[in-house]
C-alpha positions in Angstrom: 0.0 0.0 0.0 1.4 3.4 -1.0 -1.4 5.7 0.2 -3.0 4.5 3.5 -6.1 5.8 5.2 -7.5 4.3 8.4 -11.2 3.8 9.2 -12.6 3.0 12.6 -16.4 2.3 12.1 -18.4 1.9 15.3 -21.3 -0.5 14.9 -24.3 -0.7 17.3 -23.8 -4.4 18.1 -21.6 -5.9 20.8 -23.4 -9.0 21.9 -24.2 -11.2 18.9 -20.9 -12.6 17.7 -22.4 -13.9 14.5 -23.4 -10.4 13.4 -20.0 -9.0 14.5 -18.2 -11.6 12.3 -20.4 -10.8 9.3 -19.5 -7.1 9.7 -15.8 -8.1 9.8 -16.2 -10.2 6.7 -16.8 -7.0 4.7 -13.1 -6.2 5.2 -11.5 -9.7 5.2 -9.7 -10.9 2.1 -10.2 -7.7 0.2 -7.4 -6.4 -2.0 -6.0 -3.1 -0.8 -7.7 -3.4 2.6 -6.6 -5.0 5.9 -8.7 -5.5 9.1 -6.2 -4.8 11.9 -8.4 -5.2 15.0 -11.9 -5.4 16.3 -13.3 -5.2 19.8 -16.8 -5.6 21.2 -18.5 -4.9 24.5 -21.8 -6.2 25.7 -22.5 -3.4 28.2 -21.9 -0.7 25.6 -23.5 -3.1 23.0 -21.1 -1.8 20.4 -18.2 -3.1 18.3 -15.3 -1.1 16.9 -13.3 -2.2 13.8 -9.9 -0.8 12.9 -9.1 -1.1 9.2 -6.4 0.4 6.9 -6.4 0.5 3.2 -5.9 2.4 0.0 -8.6 5.1 -0.3 -10.9 3.6 -3.0 -10.9 0.0 -1.9 -11.4 1.0 1.7 -14.3 3.3 0.7 -16.0 0.4 -1.2 -15.7 -2.0 1.8 -17.1 0.6 4.2 -20.1 1.1 1.9 -20.6 -2.7 1.9 -20.5 -2.7 5.7 -23.2 -0.1 5.9 -25.5 -2.2 3.9 -24.6 -5.3 6.0 -25.2 -3.4 9.3 -28.5 -2.1 8.1 -29.7 -5.6 7.2 -28.6 -7.1 10.5 -29.1 -4.4 13.2 -32.5 -3.1 14.2 -32.1 0.0 16.4 -35.8 -0.2 17.5 -34.6 -3.2 19.6 -31.2 -2.0 20.5 -30.3 -1.3 24.1 -26.9 -0.5 25.5 -24.9 1.9 27.7 -23.3 3.8 24.8 -25.1 6.6 23.0 -26.0 5.7 19.4 -28.1 7.0 16.6 -27.3 4.5 13.8 -26.7 0.8 13.0 -23.3 2.2 12.0 -23.1 5.0 14.5 -20.0 6.8 13.3 -17.4 6.2 10.5 -14.2 8.3 10.9 -11.5 8.3 8.1 -8.0 9.1 9.3 -5.0 9.9 7.1 -2.0 7.6 8.0 0.6 7.5 5.2 1.0 9.7 2.1 -2.5 10.9 2.7 -3.9 14.2 4.0 -7.1 15.2 5.9 -8.4 16.4 2.5 -8.0 12.9 1.1 -9.8 11.4 4.1 -12.5 14.0 3.7 -13.0 13.2 0.0 -13.3 9.4 0.7 -15.7 10.0 3.6 -18.0 12.1 1.4 -17.9 9.6 -1.5 -18.7 6.7 0.9 -21.7 8.6 2.3 -23.0 9.4 -1.1 -22.7 5.8 -2.3 -24.2 4.3 0.8 -27.1 6.6 0.8 -27.8 6.0 -2.9 -27.5 2.2 -2.5 -29.1 1.6 0.9 -31.0 4.8 1.8 -28.9 5.3 5.0 -28.8 9.0 5.8 -25.6 10.7 7.0 -24.3 13.7 8.9 -20.9 15.0 8.1 -18.9 15.6 11.3 -15.4 16.6 12.6 -13.3 18.1 9.8 -15.8 17.2 7.1 -18.7 19.0 8.9 -20.8 21.2 6.7 -21.4 23.7 9.6 -19.5 24.5 12.8 -22.3 23.2 15.1 -22.0 19.8 13.4 -18.3 19.2 14.2 -18.7 17.7 17.6 -20.1 14.1 17.5 -21.8 14.5 20.9 -23.8 17.4 19.6 -24.6 15.6 16.3 -25.8 12.5 18.2 -27.7 14.3 20.9 -31.2 12.9 21.1 -30.0 9.5 19.9 -32.0 7.2 17.7 -35.3 7.7 19.6 -35.2 11.5 19.3 -33.5 11.9 15.9 -36.6 11.9 13.7 -37.9 15.0 15.5 -34.5 16.6 15.7 -34.1 16.3 11.9 -37.2 18.4 11.3 -35.1 21.4 12.5 -33.4 22.9 9.4 -30.2 23.1 11.5 -30.1 19.3 11.6 -31.2 18.3 8.0 -28.9 15.4 7.0 -26.1 16.1 4.6 -27.2 13.0 2.7 -30.8 11.9 2.9 -33.9 13.6 4.3 -35.4 11.3 6.8 -34.1 8.8 9.4 -34.0 5.1 8.3 -36.7 3.3 10.4 -34.3 0.6 11.7 -30.9 1.8 10.6 -31.1 5.3 12.0 -28.5 7.8 10.8 -24.7 7.7 10.7 -22.0 10.4 11.3 -19.1 10.2 8.9 -16.1 12.4 8.3 -12.4 13.0 8.4 -10.4 13.4 11.6 -7.0 12.9 13.1 -6.2 9.8 15.3 -7.9 9.5 18.7 -7.5 7.1 21.6 -10.5 5.3 23.0 -9.6 5.0 26.6 -11.6 3.8 29.6 -10.9 3.8 33.3 -12.7 1.4 35.6 -13.6 2.3 39.2 -14.1 0.1 42.3 -17.7 1.2 42.7 -21.0 0.3 41.0 -22.2 3.9 41.4 -22.4 5.3 37.9 -23.1 8.7 39.3 -19.5 8.9 40.6 -18.2 8.0 37.1 -20.5 10.6 35.5 -19.3 13.3 37.9 -15.7 12.6 37.2 -16.4 12.5 33.5 -18.1 15.9 33.7 -15.0 17.4 35.4 -12.5 16.1 32.8 -14.3 16.6 29.5 -13.8 19.7 27.5 -17.5 20.6 27.0 -17.7 21.0 30.8 -14.5 22.9 31.3 -12.0 20.0 31.4 -9.2 18.9 29.1 -9.4 20.4 25.7 -9.0 17.2 23.8 -11.1 14.9 26.1 -14.6 13.6 25.6 -15.9 11.6 28.5 -19.0 10.0 30.0 -19.8 7.6 32.9 -21.2 4.2 32.2 -22.0 1.1 34.3 -20.5 -2.3 33.4 -23.3 -4.7 34.4 -21.3 -7.9 34.0 -18.6 -6.6 36.4 -20.9 -4.5 38.7 -18.5 -1.5 38.4 -18.7 2.0 37.0 -16.4 3.3 34.2 -15.2 6.6 32.9 -15.3 6.1 29.1 -13.3 8.6 27.1 -12.1 9.6 23.6 -8.8 11.5 23.6 -8.8 13.4 20.3 -5.3 14.7 20.4 -3.0 12.7 22.8 -0.1 15.1 22.1 -2.0 17.8 23.9 -4.2 15.8 26.3 -2.0 12.9 27.3 -3.2 9.5 28.5 -1.1 9.7 31.8 -2.5 13.2 32.6 -6.1 12.0 32.2 -5.4 8.8 34.2 -3.8 10.8 37.1 -6.7 13.3 37.2 -9.3 10.6 37.3 -7.5 8.9 40.2 -7.4 12.2 42.0 -11.0 13.0 41.4 -12.1 9.5 42.4 -10.5 10.0 45.8 -13.1 12.7 46.5 -15.7 10.0 46.6 -13.6 7.4 48.4 -13.2 5.4 45.2 -10.1 3.8 43.7 -9.1 3.0 40.1 -9.2 -0.7 39.3 -7.5 -0.4 36.0 -7.8 1.0 32.6 -8.2 -0.2 29.0 -7.5 0.9 25.5 -10.2 0.0 22.9 -8.8 -0.7 19.5 -5.3 0.5 18.4 -3.2 3.2 19.9 -0.3 5.3 18.5 3.0 4.1 19.9 4.0 7.6 20.9 1.1 7.8 23.4 2.5 4.9 25.3 6.1 6.2 25.1 4.9 9.4 26.6 3.4 7.4 29.5 6.6 5.5 30.0 8.7 8.7 30.0 6.3 10.2 32.6 6.1 7.4 35.0 9.8 6.4 34.8 10.8 10.1 35.0 13.1 9.5 32.0 15.4 12.3 31.2 16.2 13.3 27.6 14.3 10.3 26.2 12.9 10.0 22.7 11.5 7.3 20.5 14.7 6.6 18.7 15.9 4.8 21.9 13.2 2.1 21.3 14.9 -0.9 19.8 12.1 -1.8 17.5 12.1 1.7 16.0 15.7 1.2 14.9 15.2 -2.1 13.2 
């Protein structure tokens, strides 16, 4: 592959493994495309795929996956902790090698047009593809979720960029170009989701927290614990270790401890090197000192 774009589609299914495998099959064995990773969570009822590929082959596979998701996922029956508005909730395209944000934006718009024409799935453009400033933030776009989206779309401010009405079972999808983000969760030793929500409110940008942090509190039913679930949209400015230490500090206010944390999907190596340098108090350290980087 010469020109590489990454795509990280989020599908509203995290419990039925047969459906998840069928979604992954849209990307397996396809020329110019490689499925790198997929994760699923039953509490969130969501799966996240990480794919890289050449622009046009990747676009075509994504379009196929939209049709597959629409056929297999019925949002009128969907329940989960994670906010959602579509069978494919969000489809970000990220430039990786020999590609620009403009390239990712072009592919995102082409995929939306093709998927709408083929399957009738409507789309909002978001992030750096947004058609208006108030549509950039995914949380604002998704506000109201599937159940409230039909009414929301009657407001001219929220007319879809592709399509006119919500799909009755597939909902609506956000699609666009963005830079890499880290999906990062911190688990707490309490079942009280209100504690996690209060901490999330203190650290997320929209409430006055870290500029490149989006956060919410969720409850993990199978483990009977609460979780601070986050997206770090620019780890070079809002680092993983800074968020981790802040959540630990905020949790102490409620007599709560951190059980552990997790990364969903893939993570840039530099984000982990930054954590190593911080916790080991390394002096004058840089990535060229990592053996694998010199091979």
